VOGU-3710 file (C-alpha; in Angstrom, 3 decimals, decimal comma):
1> xxxxxxxxxx> 194,931/161,289/69,654  193,376/164,719/69,086  189,992/164,454/67,407  189,230/165,487/63,866  186,351/167,759/63,066  184,725/169,435/60,079  184,821/173,141/59,293  181,896/175,190/58,052  182,636/174,143/54,461  182,831/170,477/55,457
11> xxxxxxxxxx> 186,617/170,026/55,071  188,335/167,771/57,597  190,627/169,600/60,060  192,126/168,972/63,482  190,558/170,495/66,590  192,667/173,535/67,525  194,006/174,377/70,975  193,631/177,829/72,510  197,433/178,246/72,507  200,399/177,103/70,424
21> xxxxxxxxxx> 201,781/173,650/71,116  205,007/174,164/73,066  208,472/173,776/71,555  207,553/173,754/67,863  208,702/176,271/65,210  205,942/178,881/65,097  207,400/181,232/62,486  208,397/180,793/58,855  212,061/181,479/59,616  212,108/178,966/62,489
31> xxxxxxxxxx> 210,351/176,365/60,316  212,939/176,752/57,540  215,785/176,330/60,031  214,047/173,289/61,531  213,829/171,697/58,060  217,546/172,313/57,441  218,373/170,513/60,693  216,411/167,347/59,781  218,530/164,151/59,654  218,226/163,661/55,887
41> xxxxxxxxxx> 220,370/160,515/55,946  217,910/158,835/58,342  214,679/158,670/56,353  212,691/157,018/59,127  213,635/159,669/61,673  212,939/162,478/59,199  209,501/161,069/58,387  208,654/160,711/62,077  209,738/164,284/62,864  207,761/165,683/59,919
51> xxxxxxxxxx> 204,603/163,854/60,965  204,775/165,023/64,582  205,502/168,609/63,555  202,530/168,655/61,153  200,378/167,031/63,828  201,264/169,712/66,414  201,050/172,527/63,855  197,493/171,563/62,881  196,387/171,900/66,525  197,985/175,330/66,957
61> xxxxxxxxxx> 196,198/178,626/66,290  197,927/180,546/63,472  196,849/183,122/60,930  196,050/181,667/57,459  199,001/183,515/55,906  201,594/182,258/58,420  200,196/178,713/58,356  200,367/178,594/54,553  203,923/179,955/54,517  205,079/177,381/57,096
71> xxxxxxxxxx> 203,398/174,530/55,166  204,995/175,690/51,911  208,387/175,927/53,669  208,293/172,293/54,777  206,508/171,015/51,652  209,687/170,137/49,641  210,927/167,993/52,519  207,499/166,318/52,747  207,497/165,532/49,013  211,033/164,091/49,110
81> xxxxxxxxxx> 210,146/161,966/52,131  206,921/160,668/50,556  208,707/159,703/47,341  211,558/158,015/49,227  209,187/156,028/51,444  207,106/154,975/48,433  210,134/153,310/46,812  210,029/150,750/49,648  206,751/149,231/48,468  205,695/150,392/44,983
91> xxxxxxxxxx> 207,402/147,444/43,225  206,447/144,834/45,839  203,098/146,022/47,252  201,876/142,527/48,155  204,723/141,575/50,496  203,783/141,559/54,161  206,980/142,815/55,739  206,967/145,207/58,679  209,158/147,618/56,726  206,650/147,821/53,865
101> xxxxxxxxxx> 203,706/148,305/56,204  205,483/151,029/58,204  206,506/152,894/55,047  203,002/152,837/53,539  201,416/153,952/56,820  203,885/156,851/57,139  203,094/157,999/53,580  199,385/158,016/54,383  199,908/159,767/57,734  202,177/162,553/56,428
111> xxxxxxxxxx> 199,993/163,199/53,361  196,839/163,275/55,527  198,295/165,728/58,048  199,456/167,994/55,216  195,935/167,936/53,746  194,504/168,830/57,190  196,917/171,795/57,355  195,909/173,261/53,990  192,242/172,530/54,777  192,641/174,602/57,958
121> xxxxxxxxxx> 193,891/177,557/55,891  190,807/177,292/53,641  188,374/176,972/56,558  189,965/179,876/58,495  189,727/182,141/55,451  186,117/181,152/54,847  185,251/181,962/58,481  186,784/185,463/58,294  185,161/187,475/55,487  187,685/190,326/55,648
131> xxxxxxxxxx> 190,618/187,886/55,276  188,767/186,064/52,498  188,310/189,260/50,548  191,972/190,195/51,067  193,493/186,810/50,149  190,888/185,501/47,707  193,314/185,554/44,744  196,490/184,599/46,605  196,311/182,430/49,717  192,968/180,728/48,981
141> xxxxxxxxxx> 193,842/179,266/45,532  197,287/178,219/46,789  195,764/176,349/49,756  193,149/174,684/47,505  195,710/173,470/44,950  198,102/172,183/47,636  195,299/170,320/49,406  194,332/168,647/46,119  197,961/167,727/45,436  198,381/165,902/48,741
151> xxxxxxxxxx> 194,969/164,288/48,325  196,373/162,880/45,074  199,280/161,360/47,068  196,773/159,557/49,302  194,878/158,407/46,226  198,112/157,215/44,577  199,170/155,304/47,698  195,848/153,442/47,747  196,191/152,459/44,089  199,832/151,429/44,591
161> xxxxxxxxxx> 198,633/148,949/47,225  195,553/147,902/45,156  193,245/149,335/47,818  190,006/151,290/47,488  190,049/155,076/47,779  187,736/156,167/50,605  184,542/158,117/49,898  185,692/160,910/52,263  188,519/161,804/49,893  186,127/162,379/46,985
171> xxxxxxxxxx> 183,889/164,513/49,231  186,852/166,738/50,233  187,810/167,139/46,599  184,259/168,079/45,599  184,094/170,782/48,310  187,281/172,400/47,002  186,015/172,208/43,395  182,751/173,966/44,293  184,609/176,642/46,293  186,955/177,301/43,358
181> xxxxxxxxxx> 183,969/177,513/41,028  182,218/179,964/43,355  185,151/182,402/43,358  186,203/181,709/39,734  189,571/180,280/40,800  189,752/177,037/38,772  192,058/178,467/36,107  193,627/181,217/38,222  197,436/181,082/37,813  199,231/180,343/41,078
191> xxxxxxxxxx> 202,237/182,386/42,159  205,348/182,223/44,331  205,978/178,848/46,054  202,778/177,314/44,637  203,519/178,332/41,029  204,688/174,786/39,977  201,140/173,519/40,633  199,984/175,896/37,829  196,231/175,979/38,627  193,614/174,336/40,829
201> xxxxxxxxxx> 192,115/172,823/37,678  195,338/170,986/36,823  195,531/169,367/40,281  191,840/168,441/40,088  192,293/166,845/36,641  195,180/164,686/37,935  192,887/163,398/40,689  190,096/162,698/38,174  192,120/161,082/35,381  194,122/158,686/37,576
211> xxxxxxxxxx> 191,102/156,557/38,645  189,773/156,283/35,052  193,158/154,903/33,951  192,042/151,553/35,409  194,832/151,372/38,043  193,726/147,947/39,319  194,720/146,444/35,968  198,252/147,837/36,153  201,322/145,904/37,206  203,309/146,729/40,324
221> xxxxxxxxxx> 204,694/150,248/40,145  203,033/151,207/36,845  200,448/153,486/38,465  203,411/155,571/39,652  204,540/156,022/36,045  201,023/157,055/35,002  200,824/159,561/37,864  204,160/161,153/36,919  203,215/161,369/33,234  199,934/163,125/34,070
231> xxxxxxxxxx> 201,861/166,111/35,412  203,100/166,711/31,856  199,931/166,137/29,814  196,847/166,303/32,058  196,042/169,903/31,064  195,024/168,536/27,652  191,963/166,970/29,303  188,788/169,035/29,379  185,974/169,509/31,888  182,607/169,989/30,158
241> xxxxxxxxxx> 179,926/171,183/32,648  176,488/169,702/31,866  177,813/168,291/28,604  179,059/164,739/28,033  179,528/164,928/24,260  182,671/163,020/23,184  183,174/161,967/26,827  183,510/158,395/28,048  183,581/159,458/31,710  181,818/162,037/33,848
251> xxxxxxxxxx> 182,698/163,739/37,135  179,886/163,894/39,695  180,653/166,713/42,188  177,574/165,960/44,307  178,565/162,335/44,941  181,218/160,529/46,990  182,522/158,307/44,189  185,246/158,641/41,524  184,401/159,568/37,902  182,039/157,054/36,298
261> xxxxxxxxxx> 181,428/155,840/32,731  178,863/158,121/31,076  176,635/155,189/30,125  176,370/154,046/33,749  174,981/157,319/35,190  171,298/156,776/35,960  170,393/159,358/38,627  168,651/162,325/37,043  168,928/165,883/38,343  172,489/165,609/39,684
271> xxxxxxxxxx> 175,343/167,755/38,381  177,255/165,943/35,636  180,569/167,256/34,282  181,945/165,546/31,199  185,597/164,437/31,327  186,936/164,636/27,769  190,151/162,618/27,399  190,359/162,612/23,593  193,400/164,914/23,412  195,151/162,923/26,169
281> xxxxxxxxxx> 194,729/159,627/24,298  195,894/161,219/21,026  199,001/162,645/22,698  200,011/159,280/24,165  199,384/157,618/20,797  201,431/160,277/18,969  204,251/159,883/21,485  204,197/156,121/20,921  204,474/156,589/17,148  207,205/159,226/17,369
291> xxxxxxxxxx> 209,544/156,759/19,109  210,010/155,025/15,741  209,119/157,909/13,432  212,389/157,890/11,506  214,591/160,763/10,370  211,848/163,178/9,209  209,925/162,929/12,512  212,404/165,349/14,075  211,117/168,142/11,826  207,419/167,694/12,670
301> xxxxxxxxxx> 205,621/169,658/15,379  206,303/168,127/18,764  203,508/167,273/21,186  204,217/166,791/24,913  206,436/163,720/25,334  205,249/160,826/27,476  207,950/158,489/28,743  205,954/155,265/29,023  206,685/151,842/27,584  204,576/150,486/24,745
311> xxxxxxxxxx> 202,433/148,148/26,842  201,523/150,854/29,372  200,871/153,426/26,621  198,511/151,022/24,869  196,720/150,399/28,168  196,089/154,143/28,633  195,024/154,684/25,008  192,523/151,823/25,321  190,956/152,995/28,572  190,918/156,695/27,670
321> xxxxxxxxxx> 189,420/156,272/24,191  187,195/153,181/24,275  184,269/152,069/26,392  184,830/148,397/27,112  181,518/146,567/27,468  181,384/143,353/29,478  177,963/141,783/29,140  178,713/138,413/30,710  176,192/137,040/33,178  177,951/136,534/36,498
331> xxxxxxxxxx> 176,938/133,787/38,870  177,613/134,316/42,574  179,534/131,524/44,239  181,275/130,619/47,471  183,048/127,535/46,126  186,491/126,808/47,535  189,473/126,543/45,237  193,260/126,621/45,182  195,518/128,664/42,916  199,167/128,951/41,995
341> xxxxxxxxxx> 200,831/131,960/40,369  203,287/132,029/37,471  204,446/129,992/34,459  207,022/128,011/36,438  204,498/127,139/39,161  201,840/126,088/36,625  204,373/123,859/34,851  205,512/122,335/38,154  202,031/121,293/39,303  200,980/120,001/35,868
351> xxxxxxxxxx> 204,100/117,796/35,802  203,451/116,694/39,398  199,885/115,730/38,469  201,150/113,522/35,604  203,506/111,609/37,919  207,150/110,586/38,337  207,476/109,106/34,863  206,852/112,485/33,225  209,136/114,238/35,711  211,975/111,872/34,865
361> xxxxxxxxxx> 211,280/112,313/31,152  211,574/116,085/31,485  214,297/116,486/34,096  216,012/113,083/34,379  216,497/110,956/37,467  216,200/112,991/40,651  219,448/112,994/42,603  219,164/112,239/46,297  221,701/114,111/48,397  221,775/113,603/52,140
371> xxxxxxxxxx> 223,170/116,416/54,238  223,652/116,185/57,967  223,881/119,595/59,585  225,107/119,660/63,150  224,474/123,040/64,781  227,369/122,749/67,204  229,903/122,291/64,406  229,039/125,491/62,565  230,563/128,877/63,155  230,349/132,247/61,429
381> xxxxxxxxxx> 233,673/133,990/61,333  234,465/137,460/60,002  237,065/137,446/57,248  238,530/140,817/56,316  239,338/140,060/52,690  236,034/138,311/51,953  233,350/140,222/50,082  230,626/138,113/51,690  232,409/138,205/55,061  231,564/134,751/56,326
391> xxxxxxxxxx> 232,974/131,208/56,101  232,157/127,907/57,807  234,600/126,519/60,371  234,575/123,792/62,978  234,338/124,875/66,558  235,122/122,896/69,676  232,498/122,417/72,353  234,662/124,061/74,997  232,913/126,618/77,176  234,349/129,967/78,212
401> xxxxxxxxxx> 233,473/129,282/81,870  236,214/128,178/84,207  236,018/124,915/86,167  234,764/126,634/89,346  232,171/128,571/87,384  230,897/125,358/85,784  230,268/123,896/89,222  228,615/127,097/90,452  225,081/127,061/89,043  224,428/130,638/90,206
411> xxxxxxxxxx> 227,545/131,904/88,450  226,468/130,286/85,189  223,026/131,923/85,504  223,833/135,387/86,828  227,245/136,043/85,322  226,731/138,542/82,456  227,518/136,800/79,143  230,744/137,882/77,502  230,931/139,363/74,018  232,110/136,033/72,606
421> xxxxxxxxxx> 229,232/134,150/74,266  226,693/136,586/72,814  228,248/136,189/69,368  228,178/132,389/69,619  224,530/132,451/70,702  223,556/134,631/67,761  225,553/132,463/65,343  224,031/129,195/66,537  220,428/130,378/66,642  219,630/130,078/62,914
431> xxxxxxxxxx> 220,737/126,442/62,781  218,746/124,972/65,681  215,493/124,593/63,758  216,072/124,541/60,036  212,772/124,821/58,190  212,418/124,838/54,422  209,553/126,306/52,469  208,272/124,647/49,340  209,223/126,606/46,234  205,778/126,193/44,678
441> xxxxxxxxxx> 202,605/126,219/46,745  198,847/126,139/46,358  196,970/128,993/48,012  193,429/128,481/49,295  190,776/130,915/48,106  187,083/131,321/47,269  185,390/131,785/43,908  183,344/134,949/44,514  181,601/134,821/41,143  182,091/133,226/37,750
451> xxxxxxxxxx> 181,202/133,991/34,136  181,916/132,388/30,741  185,070/134,543/30,590  186,570/133,707/33,983  186,397/134,092/37,744  186,571/136,647/40,519  188,620/135,008/43,283  188,880/136,102/46,910  191,705/135,494/49,410  192,478/136,436/53,017
461> xxxxxxxxxx> 195,757/137,856/51,725  197,481/138,087/48,350  198,284/134,548/47,127  201,742/135,645/46,011  203,858/138,780/45,935  204,035/138,162/42,168  200,258/138,407/41,671  199,943/141,217/39,139  198,183/141,989/35,878  199,172/139,781/32,903
471> xxxxxxxxxx> 200,644/137,033/35,104  199,587/133,407/34,580  197,496/131,727/37,258  196,463/128,092/37,626  193,079/127,403/39,260  192,314/123,974/40,677  188,814/122,802/39,734  186,802/119,651/40,344  184,902/118,398/37,290  183,206/114,972/37,136
481> xxxxxxxxxx> 184,971/114,065/40,404  188,367/114,726/38,805  190,857/117,492/39,466  191,246/119,918/36,592  193,772/122,731/36,356  192,334/125,738/34,496  194,915/128,155/33,098  194,085/131,838/33,337  195,604/135,296/33,219  195,267/137,878/35,989
491> xxxxxxxxxx> 193,429/140,951/34,693  193,156/143,037/37,875  193,909/143,065/41,624  192,089/144,923/44,365  191,651/144,871/48,122  187,982/144,826/49,167  187,418/146,694/52,450  191,021/145,906/53,450  190,016/142,369/54,422  189,622/140,403/51,177
501> xxxxxxxxxx> 192,092/140,428/48,286  190,239/140,059/44,972  191,726/138,856/41,696  189,978/139,026/38,325  190,973/136,054/36,142  190,387/135,545/32,428  190,437/131,856/31,486  192,673/131,218/28,464  192,555/127,390/28,447  190,518/124,735/30,290
511> xxxxxxxxxx> 193,746/122,805/30,823  197,291/123,031/29,515  199,936/120,432/28,760  203,398/120,937/30,273  206,266/120,807/27,757  210,002/121,360/27,558  211,095/123,643/24,729  214,360/124,676/23,146  215,540/126,331/19,940  216,235/123,713/17,287
521> xxxxxxxxxx> 220,016/124,120/17,166  220,351/123,688/20,914  218,098/120,683/21,086  220,821/118,363/22,339  221,792/120,614/25,248  219,473/120,131/28,266  220,772/123,315/29,897  219,002/125,327/27,196  215,607/123,651/27,645  212,821/125,855/29,028
531> xxxxxxxxxx> 209,490/125,141/30,673  206,482/125,850/28,487  202,768/125,136/28,205  200,889/123,763/25,214  197,319/125,077/24,996  194,785/122,946/23,094  192,811/124,022/20,052  189,213/125,114/20,758  187,456/124,976/17,352  184,007/125,786/18,781
541> xxxxxxxxxx> 185,147/129,315/19,668  187,632/129,693/16,804  190,822/129,471/18,870  193,883/127,709/17,416  196,371/125,691/19,422  199,070/127,883/20,979  202,243/127,531/22,994  203,350/129,643/25,968  207,095/130,183/26,413  209,400/132,315/28,593
551> xxxxxxxxxx> 209,650/135,978/27,486  213,295/135,968/26,397  214,855/134,213/23,421  211,783/133,345/21,336  210,279/135,208/18,376  208,081/134,580/15,346  209,672/132,515/12,551  211,894/130,426/14,821  211,906/126,631/14,849  211,423/125,196/18,321
561> xxxxxxxxxx> 211,844/121,615/19,495  209,080/120,490/21,873  209,142/117,599/24,314  205,668/116,627/25,612  204,804/113,958/28,215  204,396/111,355/25,447  205,810/112,816/22,230  208,469/115,082/20,738  208,283/117,195/17,608  209,345/120,476/16,019
571> xxxxxxxxxx> 207,168/123,484/15,355  207,507/126,905/13,801  206,405/129,914/15,818  203,933/131,972/13,792  201,754/134,820/15,027  202,467/136,285/18,460  199,203/136,411/20,453  200,279/137,935/23,774  203,609/139,279/25,002  204,104/140,325/28,615
581> xxxxxxxxxx> 207,058/140,649/30,959  206,293/137,126/32,180  205,568/135,029/29,077  204,928/135,004/25,294  202,071/133,141/23,608  202,422/132,045/19,949  200,304/130,342/17,357  202,376/127,646/15,639  202,490/125,103/12,840  204,029/121,661/13,202
591> x> 206,937/120,778/10,949
//
């Protein structure tokens, strides 16, 4: 691997050879033809070819103008490839499949090489004063904005995977900001192929606003929606040099960290640039109201539209307009624990803890079905008119070898297997060792610290691919030598140094009671019964008893029949406390 180095400005670039790398397109025309010949239908091959071309291009000596033109020529293909690869993992970032890992690594590699290319243009211009003077208002701002754009892709990829953004990325961004300030290029309008980026300032604001949107508290894929919406509205944000009035966050261009809350900045003498998000928050709020504004709303002045759902819009409004103070005392801990994710899993283990009598009360007598699977009697056979293209059939144990071949040990070993033999081997393989995985499992972890509000838990890997913000989590605790199942809600996820997966949990009940629930008129039909959790009243902290139910089919004002481990009654759903994609929590009154 060719080494990386730093230019005179401090931007990361690849070490250049004395001559062009052989057999790569070295002109703009050749690069455009090369892009047209890419195998678009094969995304993996396209991504691989793009990476290797960028890698070789960054080692080759080219003039800043030609290098920029080649990078802009292949940029659309790079953007399409990055977006296509990201769809593999953005909605399931905690699965550990090889496909997901390869896709995420390719996104990072292609974006990084593109950044190195634009950085090289900037460094080459800075090293040649005559070229800098000639291209100061054309090539230089275009290279700066494009570098920031692909840095934002790296940043986005890290947040999509709940990983930390490296300090080096913030340093690169700060260098470009200072250079743009020096030559008064922040708000210089870009032209030609870079015109869609508008200005350097716009790309910088996207990179600054995304981390203050609290991406670790977002559900899978939501940070992508925030990133896309910023392209429409981010110019409403303001940078206030040496002034933090009306700002909750500040940008520190002399540091290697993302924007910080204004009230947490303690170092005196450093440059502080206020990040005013008031207009951004107001625009999202106005967009949220306009969705149900009625007939006359169509005649009012339109603000930029933000296509975000209500929950995500409220999240952004909260974090852009309010400073959330958390003054809990945290106690460090290394205590071991076990957790389980989701409403169904919590219900399962609470029922299991109460024993077989409760299980039979809820679900009836468990049916025992014995199945004897004999591998040699199973066969997969292609059926032309079958949508699923396989059926089970009996197969005889007869071998395809002749009598003489059966006696000849060498023939049975060295004779190349026929097509039928290969097919039979592949068909039989899955049935030799049939292993089943428990539907619900405990995952071992460590309590990193605790507070009156909840826990910070650490794991070697994500406890479940469904671990996301606003999902229920059950934590196994030992109190007075007895197991206790605390019920909590996941508030944030984050990888720590790529080796420990951290989860922030807010405790919502010391222990819940499993119930079966159904709407009153369907009470006699077991098929319509749903798993639920009854949370106890906590009068000392002013919390009423509540019930947690599945997200579909229940709303305030309904009468619900409840079956508990030792009782059954009806209740009326009153105030809705929390509604997420995974569950709804109601206050209730018994009838």
